[in-house]
Structures are given as structure tokens and as C-alpha cells.
C-alpha positions in Angstrom: 64.2 157.2 7.7 62.0 154.2 8.4 58.5 153.2 7.7 57.0 154.5 10.8 58.3 157.9 10.7 57.6 158.2 6.6 54.0 157.1 7.6 53.9 159.6 10.4 54.9 162.4 7.7 52.7 160.7 5.0 49.4 161.3 7.6 50.1 164.5 8.6 50.9 166.3 5.1 54.6 166.7 6.1 55.9 164.8 2.7 58.0 166.4 -0.1 60.5 165.7 -2.9 61.8 162.6 -3.9 61.7 159.2 -1.8 63.4 155.7 -2.5 62.2 153.1 -0.7 64.7 150.0 0.1 62.1 147.7 1.3 62.1 144.2 2.3 58.1 144.1 2.8 55.5 144.4 0.1 52.6 144.6 2.5 54.1 147.9 4.2 54.7 149.1 0.5 51.1 148.7 -0.6 49.9 150.1 2.8 51.8 153.5 2.0 50.3 153.5 -1.7 46.7 152.8 -0.1 47.4 155.8 2.2 48.6 157.9 -0.6 45.2 157.3 -2.8 43.2 157.8 0.1 44.7 161.5 0.2 43.8 162.5 -3.0 40.6 163.8 -4.1 41.0 164.1 -7.8 42.7 161.0 -8.7 43.0 161.5 -12.2 45.1 164.7 -12.2 46.8 164.2 -8.8 47.6 160.7 -8.9 49.9 159.5 -11.4 50.9 155.6 -10.9 53.8 154.5 -13.3 54.8 150.7 -13.7 58.1 149.3 -15.1 60.5 150.8 -17.3 59.4 154.2 -19.3 61.1 156.9 -20.9 62.2 159.9 -19.1 59.6 162.5 -20.8 57.0 160.5 -19.2 58.8 160.6 -15.5 59.2 164.2 -16.1 55.8 165.1 -17.5 54.2 163.4 -14.6 55.8 165.7 -12.0 56.2 168.8 -14.1 52.4 169.2 -14.6 50.6 171.0 -11.9 48.1 169.5 -9.5 44.3 170.3 -10.4 42.5 171.9 -7.3 45.0 170.5 -4.9 47.9 171.7 -3.3 50.3 168.4 -4.0 50.4 165.4 -6.8 52.0 162.2 -5.7 53.9 160.2 -8.5 53.9 156.5 -7.9 56.8 154.6 -9.8 57.1 150.8 -8.9 57.5 147.7 -10.6 61.0 148.4 -11.5 64.2 146.6 -10.4 67.3 149.1 -9.4 69.5 146.2 -8.1 72.9 146.0 -8.6 72.3 143.5 -11.7 69.8 145.5 -13.4 70.0 149.2 -12.7 71.6 149.8 -16.3 68.3 149.0 -17.8 67.0 152.2 -16.3 70.3 154.7 -16.7 68.8 157.1 -19.1 65.8 157.8 -16.8 67.9 157.8 -13.6 70.2 160.4 -15.0 67.4 162.7 -16.1 66.0 162.5 -12.5 69.3 163.0 -10.9 69.6 166.4 -12.8 65.9 167.5 -11.4 66.5 166.0 -7.9 68.1 169.1 -6.1 65.5 171.7 -7.7 62.4 169.3 -7.4 58.9 171.0 -7.7 57.6 171.6 -4.0 54.4 170.5 -5.3 55.2 167.2 -6.3 56.1 164.0 -4.3 57.8 161.0 -6.1 57.9 158.1 -4.5 60.0 155.2 -6.1 59.6 151.4 -5.0 62.2 149.2 -6.5 61.4 145.3 -6.5 64.8 144.4 -5.1 67.2 146.3 -2.7 68.2 149.4 -4.7 72.2 149.8 -5.9 74.0 151.9 -3.8 75.5 154.0 -6.7 74.9 157.2 -8.4 71.4 157.4 -8.0 71.3 156.3 -4.5 73.7 158.7 -3.1 71.6 161.9 -5.1 68.8 161.0 -3.6 70.3 160.5 -0.3 71.9 163.8 -0.6 68.6 165.7 -2.1 65.9 163.4 -1.3 65.1 160.5 1.3 65.8 157.1 1.5 63.4 155.2 3.3 64.2 151.8 4.7 61.7 149.4 5.5 62.9 146.1 7.0 60.9 142.7 8.1 59.3 143.3 11.6 61.1 141.8 14.8 59.2 139.7 17.3 58.0 142.7 19.2 56.9 144.8 16.2 55.1 141.6 14.8 53.5 141.2 18.1 52.3 144.6 18.0 51.4 144.7 14.2 49.0 141.5 14.8 47.7 142.9 18.0 46.6 146.2 16.4 44.9 144.1 13.7 42.6 142.6 16.2 41.7 146.0 17.8 41.0 147.5 14.5 38.4 144.8 13.9 36.7 145.2 17.2 38.4 142.1 18.6 40.2 141.4 22.2 42.9 139.0 22.7 45.2 138.0 25.2 48.9 138.7 24.7 49.8 135.5 25.1 47.7 134.0 22.5 49.4 137.0 20.0 52.8 135.5 21.4 51.6 132.0 20.3 50.6 133.2 16.9 54.0 134.6 16.2 55.7 131.5 17.6 54.0 129.1 15.1 54.9 131.4 12.1 58.3 131.2 10.9 58.1 134.6 9.9 60.8 136.0 12.3 63.3 133.6 11.2 66.0 135.4 9.2 65.8 133.4 6.1 62.1 132.8 5.9 60.4 133.8 2.6 56.8 133.9 4.7 55.6 137.4 4.3 53.2 139.8 6.4 50.6 139.1 3.6 50.7 135.6 4.6 50.4 136.7 8.2 47.7 139.1 7.8 45.7 136.3 5.8 45.7 134.0 8.6 45.1 136.7 11.4 42.1 137.8 9.3 40.9 134.3 9.1 41.1 133.9 13.0 39.2 137.1 13.2 36.4 136.1 10.8 35.8 132.8 12.6 35.7 134.2 16.1 32.1 134.9 16.9 32.6 136.5 20.0 34.6 140.0 20.8 37.3 138.3 23.0 38.6 135.8 20.8 39.3 132.6 22.3 42.1 130.1 22.4 40.2 127.6 20.5 39.4 130.3 17.6 43.3 130.7 17.4 44.1 126.9 17.4 41.7 126.1 14.4 43.3 128.6 12.1 46.7 127.5 13.5 46.6 124.1 12.7 46.5 125.2 9.2 49.6 127.1 9.4 51.8 124.2 9.3 51.1 124.3 5.3 53.4 127.5 5.5 56.3 125.5 6.6 55.9 123.1 3.6 56.3 126.2 1.6 59.5 127.5 3.5 60.8 123.7 3.0 60.5 124.2 -0.7 61.8 127.3 -0.8 64.9 126.1 1.0 65.5 123.3 -1.4 65.1 125.7 -4.3 67.8 127.8 -2.6 69.9 124.7 -2.3 70.1 125.4 1.6 70.8 121.9 2.8 71.0 123.1 6.5 67.9 125.1 6.6 65.9 122.4 4.4 66.7 119.4 6.8 65.8 121.7 9.9 62.5 122.7 8.3 61.6 119.2 7.3 62.6 117.7 10.6 60.5 120.1 12.4 57.4 119.5 10.3 58.0 115.5 10.8 57.9 116.4 14.6 54.4 118.0 14.0 53.3 114.6 12.8 52.8 116.2 9.1 52.0 113.2 6.5 55.6 113.1 4.6 53.5 111.9 1.4 52.1 115.4 1.2 55.6 116.8 1.7 56.6 114.5 -1.3 53.8 115.9 -3.3 54.6 119.4 -2.6 58.1 118.8 -3.7 56.7 117.2 -6.9 54.9 120.5 -7.5 57.8 122.7 -6.9 60.2 120.9 -9.2 57.5 120.5 -11.9 56.8 124.5 -11.8 60.6 125.1 -11.9 60.9 123.3 -15.2 58.0 125.0 -16.4 59.2 128.6 -15.4 63.1 127.7 -16.7 62.0 126.1 -19.9 59.4 128.8 -20.9 61.4 131.7 -19.7 64.5 130.3 -21.8 62.1 130.2 -25.0 61.2 133.8 -24.4 57.6 133.6 -23.0 56.6 136.8 -21.0 55.3 136.8 -17.6 51.7 136.9 -18.4 51.9 133.7 -20.5 54.1 131.6 -17.7 51.6 132.6 -15.1 48.6 131.5 -17.2 49.9 128.3 -18.7 51.5 127.0 -15.2 48.8 128.6 -13.1 50.6 130.7 -10.7 50.4 133.9 -9.5 53.1 137.0 -9.9 54.4 136.6 -6.3 55.1 132.8 -6.7 56.5 133.5 -10.3 58.9 135.9 -8.8 60.0 133.2 -6.5 60.1 130.7 -9.2 62.2 132.8 -11.6 65.0 133.5 -8.7 65.0 130.0 -8.0 65.1 128.6 -11.5 68.8 130.4 -11.5 70.2 127.9 -8.9 69.8 124.6 -11.8 70.3 123.8 -15.0 67.4 122.2 -16.9 69.0 118.8 -16.8 69.2 119.1 -13.1 65.6 119.6 -12.6 64.8 116.9 -15.1 67.2 114.5 -13.0 65.5 115.7 -9.8 62.0 114.8 -11.4 63.2 111.1 -12.3 64.3 110.8 -9.1 60.5 111.9 -7.7 59.0 109.3 -10.2 61.2 106.5 -9.1 60.3 107.2 -5.3 56.7 107.1 -6.4 57.4 103.7 -8.6 59.2 102.1 -5.4 56.6 103.1 -2.5 54.7 99.9 -3.5 57.6 98.3 -2.0 57.5 96.9 1.5 61.0 98.4 2.6 60.0 101.9 1.3 60.5 104.7 3.7 59.2 107.8 2.7 60.6 110.0 5.3 64.1 108.8 4.8 63.8 108.7 1.2 62.6 112.4 1.3 65.5 113.3 3.4 67.7 111.6 1.1 66.2 113.5 -1.8 66.7 116.7 0.0 70.6 116.1 0.8 70.9 115.1 -3.2 69.1 118.4 -4.1 71.1 120.6 -2.2 74.3 119.3 -2.4 74.2 118.6 -6.2 74.8 114.9 -5.8 
């Protein structure tokens, strides 16, 4: 089952049993959850939201308890990682669920959202047999154009299809290696809507906001560098330069990324929890999640060496033969190829 099929069933009250979401789009996950919340009248009794690892009794109690004054109750289990490397942490819970899935209560709907793609092992196969796997992929170009167009319409705006296509083309979302998600797309589209004073969206309304999108390419660059993807990092960097972006701004964004990587890795190694790390460094949960993943690509010594190189670049900027554009390209090569 895909996202569209699930949403049609959800809206028409045709969902039942256990659903495991194999999703690549957090925005669409949250859209599902918001739709579920809107369907429940007595939220305190008929909507149970479980976050993180819990004991099996807590999970079982959530779906064995009858709904109050409604026909159905929904249980949402999220903020868990059922990927191959982490699924063992949930073994006792999943084994308990496997026993109940075949004869799951008819009044209960359990929605399970894994932070990463779930491992296709025993639990996945049990859901596939007795429940439902919902696969949510990133949108392709046609779907993204439709998604953006409908958002304008829902907000009482009319926009030419050519302008919608231009918006899509300016984003790197449809690039397979892009980490840009729908939340960032929606944020820019909503800014265009807010800044358009008339019912029909004009080209200048779009252009004024798309000029800011270039900053998203900066984040794609720092992500590619952090993944040590030399080809992608060089490609995005050269694309940014062709758009006449200030190389010194790019330099400072790389400094920020390296310092955040050092902060996350050193605090994580020393046992500090996510809340402390986010507060200490001044980042949100989405950025922390990415940084924790990226930090696995580097040792602390590597990160300190990169930071020293960045400091040296700052020192050498005062010399007459210093070329920041070339220096950044050399830096990207150094980081991504472990030179």
C-alpha cells in the first residue's frame, strides 16, 4: 500500500489492524498523524501516542483497552528505529506484537512509524502477512508539482503551471541524493503564498522567495561534504558558484558544519543525551539526527584537522594571492577523499 491508498482508506474509515510505515518523508508521516487526530472526538481515551521504546505491557494495554463512546481507537507508536542495526533493542516488544497481530482487536488501529527504513525480518514479514506495510517514497517531479499546486489552491491562490515547474526546478528535492525534505519545500511555498497580495500569484512573488532558496543548496553542499561524497559535493559547489553566491558565505557555513560535528560527536561520546546536545549546540532535533549520522564518517582527530585547515584559510585570506573559490574546492577534496 502507498501513501495515497492509505489516506483514502483513513479518510473513509476503512482502516483496521496493524500498519507498519516504511517512509522516506516525515512530512507525510505527520500529515497522517494529524488526520488521525482530527478523526477522534474523545482524544484522552481513544488516541494513544507512544514515543520510543516501552515495555510490551504498555503497548498491549493500549490496544486491549476498549474505546470510549466511539467505534475505534488509534494507537500511534513512533520515535523508534526498526532498522537492521537497531531492531534488536525492540525484540521483546516485537515478539509480543507478533503473537497478537493475527487476531488483533477489531476496534484498534495500530500505526507504527520507524525513524529509518524497517528491517525486513521476522516482524516485517508478520506485518506483511497479517497487517499492512505502507511504503511512502519521496515524491517524483510530477507528484511534487501536483503537491505544490494543490497547496496554492487550498490557500485560495491561483498560479501558472510554468511557475510551479520553476519552483520545482529551483529545488534540489528531486535529486536522488538530496536531503531536502517536504517540510523545507512547504516552508518556501507558504512564504510565497504569504507574500502574494493578490489571488493570482505573480512571477515576482515567486522570484523574491526563490532567491532565498539558494541557501538550501548550501545545506546540500554541507550534507554532501559530511557524507564524504566527493562527486556530489563538487557538483553542488560549482552549481552554487555559477549562481554568483559569495564564496566567503560558503566558507562560514562549512565552518559551522564542522564545529557542529565536533560538538555532537564529542558530547555523544561523553554520554550526554539528545536534549542536552541540542541545547548546548543550539540546534533542533532534525539537524541533530543528521549530524549524529554524519559524525560516524569522521574521527574526532579528523574533524580537528579539518578545523585547523579552516583556521589556516582564515589566516591566509589576508594574502594577495589567496583565492577562496579554489581553496574551498581543495578543502572539499581533502575532506571527502581523506587527504
